[in-house]
C-alpha positions in Angstrom: 97.5 98.7 110.0 97.3 102.0 111.8 100.3 104.4 111.2 101.3 107.8 112.6 102.6 109.1 109.3 101.7 108.3 105.7 104.0 109.7 103.1 102.6 109.7 99.5 104.6 109.9 96.4 103.7 109.7 92.7 106.7 107.6 91.7 108.5 104.9 93.8 111.5 107.1 94.6 109.7 110.4 95.3 109.3 109.9 99.0 113.0 109.0 99.5 114.1 112.0 97.5 111.7 114.4 99.2 111.5 113.5 102.8 113.5 110.4 103.8 115.5 112.2 106.4 112.4 113.4 108.2 110.8 110.0 108.0 113.9 108.3 109.4 113.9 110.8 112.3 110.2 110.0 113.0 110.9 106.3 112.9 113.7 106.7 115.4 111.4 108.7 117.7 109.0 105.7 117.7 106.5 106.7 115.1 104.9 104.1 112.7 105.6 105.3 109.2 104.1 104.0 105.9 104.7 105.0 102.3 102.2 105.0 99.5 103.4 105.1 95.9 100.7 106.0 93.4 102.4 104.7 90.2 105.0 102.1 89.3 107.1 104.7 87.5 106.8 102.7 84.3 107.5 105.8 82.1 110.8 106.5 83.8 114.0 106.3 81.8 116.2 104.8 84.5 115.5 101.2 85.3 112.5 98.9 85.0 109.4 98.5 87.1 111.0 95.5 88.7 114.1 97.4 89.6 112.0 100.2 91.1 110.1 97.7 93.3 113.4 96.2 94.5 114.9 99.6 95.2 111.7 100.8 96.9 111.7 97.7 99.2 115.4 98.2 100.0 114.8 101.8 100.8 111.9 101.1 103.0 113.9 98.6 105.0 116.8 101.0 105.4 114.5 103.8 106.5 112.7 101.5 109.0 109.3 102.0 107.4 106.5 99.8 108.7 104.6 99.4 105.4 104.8 100.3 101.8 102.1 99.9 99.1 101.8 100.8 95.5 98.4 101.7 93.9 99.7 100.8 90.4 98.0 103.8 88.8 99.2 104.8 85.3 102.3 106.9 85.2 
């Protein structure tokens, strides 16, 4: 899928914390936005990998993101 903007974060919540407002504005202006998470955040102290996936999917839907992938690199 071709996108206009690809936001890359190390952990599943990094993009939301860092630039979600900008991405939402870009989606509203008609841009196709995707998010790429590098790790599953398995070393985090808040929540499980499963919880992170669920929250990431919910956030992507709320933000109107067209695609979200996780490379599953080690955290």
